[in-house]
N, C-alpha and C positions, 0 to 999 in steps of 0.2 A: 504494500500500500504506500502511504506517504512516507517520504524520507527526507531528511534535511542534510544539506551539504555541511560537512564539518571541515575544520582546518586540517585535521590529521585523519585521513581515511583509515578505517580499520583494516587490519591485515586480512581478516576474514569477515564475511557478512555476519551481523548479529543474529544468532539463531532465534532470539526471542522477538525480533522486530516483526516478522510476519504474523506471529500470534497476537501481539499487541495491536497490529494494524487491523486484524480481523475483529478484535474486540471493539475497537473504535468505530469500525464500519457498522457493526451490528448496533452499537449504542446510538450512532447518528440516525440510522433508519428507524430504530425504535422510537427515539425522541421525535423525529419528524412525523412518523405515523401517529404517535400519541397526540402531538400538538394539533395535527389536522383533524383527528377524531374529536378532540376537545372543542375545537372551534365549531365544527359542524353540529355537535350535540348541543352546545350552548347558544348557538346563533342560528335561528331559522334561515333558510335560503334567502339571501339578500343580494344587493347589487355587487358587493365586493366579493361574494363567495366564489364566482367563477375565477376571479383574479387570484384568490387564495389557493384554489385547487391547481390552477395553471402554474403559479409560482412554486408551489410545493413539488409538482412534477418536474419543473425545470431545475429546481435545486437538487432533487434526487438524481436527475440525469447528469447534471454537472458534477456531482460528487462521485458518481460512478466513472466519470471520465478521468478522474485524478490519477489512478495507477497507470493509465495509458501514457501519460505525459512524463513518466519517470519520477525520480525522487530528488533530483538536484534542483537548486534554485535558478533554473534557466529562465529566460524571459517569458517563454510560453507557460511555464509552471507558475510563475508569479502572476501572470495575467489571469490564468485559470483561478488561482486563489482569490484574486481581487474580485473576479466576477461572482464567485461563490459567496463571498462576504457581502457584496452589493445586493444580490438577490435575497440573502438572509435578512439584511437590514430592512429592505422593502417589506418583507414578510412580517418582521417584528413591528414595524410602524403600522401595518394594516391589521395585524393580529398578534398581540403581545404573547399569546400562547406559545409561539415558536421561539421564545427567548432562550430556553435551556438547550436548544440545539447548538448553542455557543460552546458548550463544553468539549465536544469532539473537534470543533473548529479551533479551540485553544491548541489542542494536540497537533492539528494539521499545520497551524501557523508556526508553532515552535519547531516542528520538524522540517519545515520548508524554508523559512526565512533566516537571515542572520540574526544574532541575538538582539540587537537594538530594535530592528524592525519587528521582530517577533514580539518583543515586550510592548511596543507601540500598538500592535494589533490586539494583544490581550487587553490593554487598557481600553481601546475602542469597543471591543466586544463586550467588556464588562460594563461600560457606560450604557450601552443599549440594553443589556440585561436589567440594570437598575431601572432604566426608563420603563421597560416592559413591566417590571414588578410593581412600580408605582401606578401604572395604568391599570393593572389588574386589581389593585387595592381599591379602586374607585374613590379615591380621595381620602381614604382612611390612613391614619398615620401608624406605621409600624417600623421601629428602628431596624428590625431584621431585614426589611426590604432594601435598606440603604447599606447595611453592613454585610449581610450574608453574601451577596454576589461578589464583592471585592475579596472577601475572605476566602471564598471557594476558589476564585481565580488565583489568589496569591498562593494558596496551598498547592493547587494543581501545577502552577508555574514553578514553585520552589522544588516540588518533588521531581518534576521533569528535569529542571536544570541540574539538580544534584545528581540524579541518576545518569544524565548525559555526561556530566563531568567525571563521575566515578567510572563510567564505561570508558571514557577517553584515557583516564589514568591507567586503567587495567590494560587497555590496548597498548599504551606506551610501555608498560611494564613487560607485557608479553613480547613486544618487539625487541626490547632490550635483552630479555632472556633468550630469544631466538638468535639475536645477533651474537650474544656472548657464547651461546652453545656452538654456533658456527665457527666463531673465532677459536674456541677451545678445540673443536674438532680439527680445524686447520693446523693448530699448533701441534696436536697429537700426531697428525699425519706427517708433519715435517719432522718431528722428533723420531717417529717410527722409521721414516725414510733414512734419516741420518744414522740411526742405530743399525738399520739393516745394511746400509752401505759400509759402516765400520765392521760389522760382523763378516760381511762378504770379503772385505779386504783382508781381514785376518785369516779367513778360510783359504783364500787364494795364496796368501803369503806362506801359510803353513803347509800347503800341499803343492800346488802347481808351480809357484815361484821357486820354492825350495827344490823341487824336482828338476825344473829346467836349469837351475844353477848347478845342480849336481851333474846333470847331463853335459852341460858345457865344460865343466872341469874334467870329466872323464874323457870326453871327445878331444879336448885339448891335450890331455895326457897321452891318449892313443896316437894323436898326430905326431907328438914329439918322439914316440918310441916305435912308430910304424916300421921304419927301416932297420933300426938297431935291435929291436926286440918284438918281432911280430906276435909272439905268443901273448906277451903282456898287453900289447895294443888290442888284440882281439878280445882279451878278457875285459878290458875297459869298455870296448864297444858293446859286448854282451851285457855288461852291468848297466850301461846307459840305456840299452834296449829294454832291460827289465824295469828300470825307473820310468821310462817313457810309457811302458805298458800300465804301470800303476797310475801314472798321471792321467792317462786316457780313461782309466776306470773312475778316477776321482772326478774328472770333467763330466763324464756321463752321469755320475751321481749328483753333481751340482744341478744338472738339468732336471734330474728326477726329484730329489727332495733335499739336497745339500747334506745328506748324511755321509759320514766317512765311508769310503768303499770297503775298508777292512771290516767295519762293523756290519755293513750291509750284507756281507757274505754269511752272516748268521752265527759266527763262532763266539761272539761276545768280546768283551774288552781284553781278557787274558789272551785269547787266541790272536787278537789283532796286535797286541803289544809283542807277543812272541814272534809273529811274522815280521813285524817292523824291526825288532832286534836282530833277527836272522839276516834281513836284508842289509842292515847297517853293521853287521859283524860285531854286535854287542851282546853281552850276557843279559839274561832275564830270569827273574825268579819271583815267586809269590810267597808272601808270609801271611799267616793268619787264616781264619776260616772265611772263605768267599761267601759273599751275600749278593743278592740281586741289586744292581745299580740302575738308577734312572738313565734313560737314553741320553739326556743332556749331560749327565756326569761322565758317562762313558765317552761321549764325543769329545768333551772338554779335555779329559785326561789323555786321550789318544792324540788330539791336536797338540797338546803341550809336549808330549813325548816326541812327536814328529818335529816340532820346532826346535826342541832342545838338541835332538840328535843331528839335525841339519846344522845347527850352530857348532856343535862339536866337530863334525866332519869338515866344515869350511874354515873354522877359525881357531879351534883349540889346539891343533897339532897333537892330538892324543893318540897313544898306542892302543888304548882299550877304553871301553865304556860299559856301563852296567845299568840296567833298569830293574827297580825293585818295586813291586806293587804290594802294599801292606794293608790288610784289613784290620782295623781296630774296632773297639766297641762303639765309638761315636763318629768315626771318620775313616775315610780311605785315603791313603797317602801313596803318592808316586814319587820315587826318588830316581834321579838320573845323575850318575857320577861319571867323571872322566879323569884321566891322569895327564891332561894337557898342561899347557903353560900357564893357565889361569889368568886372572885379571882382578882388578880392584873394583868391587861392585859399587863403591861410593863414587868412583870417578868415571865409570863407563856406563853409558846408557844401555848398551848391549855389547857383548864381547865381539869386537871386530866389526861392528855394524857401521856401515857408511851412511852418510846423510841421504843418499838417493835410494836407499833400500827400504824393506818393509818394516814390520812391527817388532818381531823378535820378543825380547823379555817383556816389554809393555803389553803386548798382545796376550802372552801367557798369563800375566798378572790379571788382566781384565777378565779372561776366561774363568780364572779361579774366583775372583771377586763376584762375578755374576751369579755364582752358585753358593755364595756365602763362605767361600774358602779363602785360603791364603797361598801365596807363592813366596818362598824364601830362597835366597841364593847365598851359598857359602863358598868363597873363593879367595885366593891370594895369588899374586904373581909367582909362578914356578911351582905351585902346590895343587894344581888341578881345581876342579869345580864340582860342587854338589848342588843340584837344583831340586827342591822339594815342593810338591804341590799337594796340599791337604784340603779335601772336600768333606764337609760334614755329611753324615748319613741321615741326620734328621732333616725332613723336608723344610726348606726355607723359601721365602719369597725371592725370586731372582732379582738381583740388583740391576738398575739401568746401566747401559753402556756409558763409560766415561767419555766426555767430549775431548 
């Protein structure tokens, strides 16, 4: 039905507006019909009766035309409202019984016009209601005839204005909440994207990048000994081929679900570490009673072992290395030890790490921290290195990636 233009349109149509509009429609036609019936019952057919009936029909027809003209305060909508009010005023002058049809017109004016114009219309309608009540009193004095119509108009206007402003505040609050929710969702998406990028970079560093680096070193060694020691050169090439095969499996696993290829083969963490140690010519042993580990814990420990052994192979100059997986009551610990030349953990960000390379120790530390664990490094120049990753067995909430 009728609607008023507001300075801040609602994000969604008011679900109660059609219901209230129907109520006002019904009230208007009930009042109009009752007023016409009262006039015809109290006044025998007279010269003005045809005019009253005709104007009543015209007013009803005009009122029905309102929804067709829309709800905004467009010029044709304002012209329509002015015509309705003019016909009603003529009716009230000819027959004061039609005065109380002004109540639905209050609503129509308040919903259609800007605030000041709407209040002016309410004052005009109220004045004619008072005039009509005085006419119906036939000269008798009753204070209610003067006070009641303005009081009713003031109450109706106050309730409407309060409800309208309350609805506007609620719409503004809803808009703020929706905007805030969208901003939070965008921030979460950005943080998730950055975290995923960091995670993928660590995955690539610990697998493909390390494997490619090893292949490069082996092929360079094979090239240097190709003529002088063909047997050794071929052994380097075969080792590089084996590493390439593992890298290919890792790459395919990235495409599938980014799980470590060794774990995807179904043997569990111990088998994966045993196979890794065999490929890197390292020792491996298990201490304690094995317990089932979450996939995230198995993946993190395997990646830490891969990164640590790659660092040993490329930078430590070690003759031997050993992996030890220990199951304790409240945590699982992976130790990787070597007898290489060692380094000072306080001075080195990563043993032998160059500025243009991957993550190394920081990535291993992040992997442990994400699962509520710790990574410690014990080393000194000329004394080898022991790296220890401890992950709690009690479930913890994963920590966010460090920026």
